[in-house]
C-alpha positions, 0 to 999 in steps of 0.5 A: 500500500502506498504511504498516504492517508485514508482520504487520499487513498479514497480519492485515488480509487474513485478517480481510477474507477471513474476512468475504468468505467469510462473505458468500458462505456466506450468499448461497449459503444464500439462493440454495439456499433460493430456487432448489431446482432449481439447484445452489448451485455454479452459481448465479452462472453460470446465470440464477436462477428467482427472480432478480428477487426477489434483491436487486441487491446480492446478485447483484453480490456473488455475481458478484464474490466468486470473483474477489475471493477469488482475488485476496485468496488470491494476496495472502495467499500472497505475504504469508505468504511474506514473513512466512516469510522475515522469520521467518528474519532477525528476532529481536525484543528486549524493546524490540521492536527488530529483532535479527540474529544473525551469526557464523562457525564456523571449523575450522582444521587446521594444521601448524607445522614449528617452535615458534611463539608461537601454534599455530593463528595464529602471528605469530613463530617461536621457538627450538626447545624440544627438539633433536628438534622436528619440528613438530606437526599439530592443529586448532582452532575458537578463531577462530570468532565470534558476534555480533548487531546491533540496529537502533534508532530514528531520533533526529532524522535519525540512525539508531541501531544497536548491535553486539556480537561475541565469539570464543574466542581469549581463552585456555585453561583449565588442564584437560588438555583445555584446547585445546577450552576456548577462552575468550570474548574481546570483539571488538566492542561499540559503539553508532552514530548514522549520519546522511547524512554524519556518524556517531558511535560509542562502544564497542569497535571496530578502531582508526582508525590503520593499520586495513588487513589482508591477505586471509585467512580463516585469520587472524580472531583476529589478521590475517595478518602480525600483528607482521610488518608488519600492526598491529591492536588492538580498543579502547574509543573515542569516534569521529567519522566525517565525509564531508568532500567528495562529488563525481563523482570521489570522496569524502574521508572523515575519522575522529577518535577518543579511544582508551582506553589499552590495556596491563597497567594495573599497580597501585602494588604491581605490579612491571612492567619494561615500559611501560604507558599511564596511566589518564586519558590516552587516545590520539588517532587519526585518518585521512583517506582519498580513495576514487574514485567507481568504488569507491563504485559497485561497478563492479569498479574503483577505488582508495582512499588514506589517511593515519592517525596515532596519539599517546599516552603510555606510563609506564615505571618512571622516565619517560613516553615518547610512543607515536606512529605514522603510516601510509599505506595504498593499495588498488586493484582493476581487473577481476579484479586487486587490490592493497593495501599499508600502511606505518607508522613509530612508537615504542612501538606494542607493544600493536598489534603494532608493533616485534614486540610490544616497546617501541621504535622500528620501521618496517614494513608489508605489501603483497598482490596479489589475483586473482579467477580466478572468482566463487568462486575467489580467490588472494591473496599478499603479504609483510610485515616489522617491523624494530625500529630502537631497543629498550629494554634487556631489553624486547625481543630481536627485531630483525626479523620477516618473513613471506610468505603465499599462499592460495586461497579457494574459496566453495561458496556465499556462506556456505560457504568453504574455504581452503588457506593457507601462511605462512613466518615468519623471526624475527631476534634482535639476537644474529643468531640467526634462527628459521624456521617454516612454517605451513600451514592447511586452513580450512572456514568457515561464515558465517551 
C-alpha cells in the first residue's frame, strides 16, 4: 500500500474507477456499433462477428474490466468504511492536527445522614447545624468532565501531544438555583514530548508525590478518602519522566518535577492567619517506582512499588516553615484479586489534603482490596485515616479523620457504568468531640 492517508487513498480509487468505467462505456459503444446482432451485455462472453477487426487491446480490456471493477468496488467499500469510522474519532484543528474529544457525564444521587463539608463528595463530617438534622437526599452532575487531546508532530524522535480537561466542581453561583450552576474548574492542561524512554511535560497535571487513589467512580472531583488518608492536588509543573532500567523482570521508572506553589497567594494588604507558599519558590517532587514485567504485559498479574517525596516552603505571618512529605505506595493484582495501599508522613501538606486540610504535622494513608467477580462486575473496599500529630494554634481543630468505603461497579458496556457506593466518615476534634456521617451514592456514568 502506498504511504498516504485514508482520504487520499479514497480519492485515488474513485478517480481510477471513474476512468475504468469510462473505458468500458466506450468499448461497449464500439462493440454495439460493430456487432448489431449481439447484445452489448454479452459481448465479452460470446465470440464477436467482427472480432478480428477489434483491436487486441480492446478485447483484453473488455475481458478484464468486470473483474477489475469488482475488485476496485470491494476496495472502495472497505475504504469508505474506514473513512466512516475515522469520521467518528477525528476532529481536525486549524493546524490540521488530529483532535479527540473525551469526557464523562456523571449523575450522582446521594444521601448524607449528617452535615458534611461537601454534599455530593464529602471528605469530613461536621457538627450538626440544627438539633433536628436528619440528613438530606439530592443529586448532582458537578463531577462530570470534558476534555480533548491533540496529537502533534514528531520533533526529532519525540512525539508531541497536548491535553486539556475541565469539570464543574469549581463552585456555585449565588442564584437560588445555584446547585445546577456548577462552575468550570481546570483539571488538566499540559503539553508532552514522549520519546522511547524519556518524556517531558509542562502544564497542569496530578502531582508526582503520593499520586495513588482508591477505586471509585463516585469520587472524580476529589478521590475517595480525600483528607482521610488519600492526598491529591492538580498543579502547574515542569516534569521529567525517565525509564531508568528495562529488563525481563521489570522496569524502574523515575519522575522529577518543579511544582508551582499552590495556596491563597495573599497580597501585602491581605490579612491571612494561615500559611501560604511564596511566589518564586516552587516545590520539588519526585518518585521512583519498580513495576514487574507481568504488569507491563497485561497478563492479569503483577505488582508495582514506589517511593515519592515532596519539599517546599510555606510563609506564615512571622516565619517560613518547610512543607515536606514522603510516601510509599504498593499495588498488586493476581487473577481476579487486587490490592493497593499508600502511606505518607509530612508537615504542612494542607493544600493536598494532608493533616485534614490544616497546617501541621500528620501521618496517614489508605489501603483497598479489589475483586473482579466478572468482566463487568467489580467490588472494591478499603479504609483510610489522617491523624494530625502537631497543629498550629487556631489553624486547625481536627485531630483525626477516618473513613471506610465499599462499592460495586457494574459496566453495561465499556462506556456505560453504574455504581452503588457507601462511605462512613468519623471526624475527631482535639476537644474529643467526634462527628459521624454516612454517605451513600447511586452513580450512572457515561464515558465517551
